[in-house]
C-alpha positions in Angstrom: 89.2 121.1 94.7 92.9 120.1 94.1 92.7 117.7 97.0 89.7 115.9 95.4 91.5 115.5 92.1 94.6 114.2 93.9 92.5 111.6 95.8 90.8 110.5 92.6 94.2 110.2 90.8 95.6 108.1 93.6 92.5 105.8 93.6 92.8 105.4 89.8 96.5 104.6 90.1 95.9 102.0 92.8 93.1 100.4 90.8 95.3 100.2 87.7 98.1 98.6 89.7 95.8 96.0 91.2 94.4 95.2 87.8 97.9 94.7 86.3 99.0 92.5 89.2 95.9 90.4 88.9 96.4 89.9 85.2 100.0 88.9 85.8 98.9 86.5 88.5 96.4 84.8 86.2 99.0 84.5 83.4 101.5 83.0 85.9 98.9 80.6 87.2 97.9 79.5 83.7 101.6 79.1 82.7 102.3 76.9 85.8 99.1 74.8 85.6 101.0 71.9 83.9 103.3 71.5 86.9 102.1 69.2 89.6 102.3 69.9 93.3 105.0 67.3 93.8 105.7 65.5 97.0 104.5 67.6 100.0 106.9 65.7 102.4 109.9 66.7 100.3 109.9 70.2 101.8 109.8 68.9 105.3 112.6 66.5 104.6 114.7 69.3 103.1 114.0 71.6 106.1 115.0 68.8 108.5 118.2 68.1 106.6 119.1 71.8 106.6 118.4 72.2 110.3 120.6 69.1 111.0 123.4 70.5 108.9 123.1 73.8 110.6 123.3 72.1 114.0 126.4 70.2 113.0 128.1 73.3 111.7 127.2 75.2 114.9 128.4 72.4 117.1 131.7 72.2 115.2 132.2 76.0 115.4 131.5 76.0 119.2 133.9 73.1 119.8 136.6 74.8 117.7 136.2 78.1 119.4 135.4 77.6 123.1 134.3 80.6 125.0 132.7 82.3 122.0 129.0 82.7 122.6 128.1 85.1 119.8 127.2 87.8 122.3 129.8 90.0 120.8 132.2 90.6 123.7 135.8 91.4 123.1 137.1 88.7 125.5 136.1 85.1 125.5 134.6 83.4 128.5 
């Protein structure tokens, strides 16, 4: 009988948690309704800029430290 009450308690706790999370989600959605989606291409441009900057940094690091591959060896080359 203890197992049954434990299972019921777990189900009630999970239901309460889901209810609280849904209420918070609705409040957040209502609070952010006034914001527009913005420019969808801006995210793509930002990602491309970040990847380009990363490639430049990686290229500079490899040219400054020849023989280092990132494989973690003690000796270069």
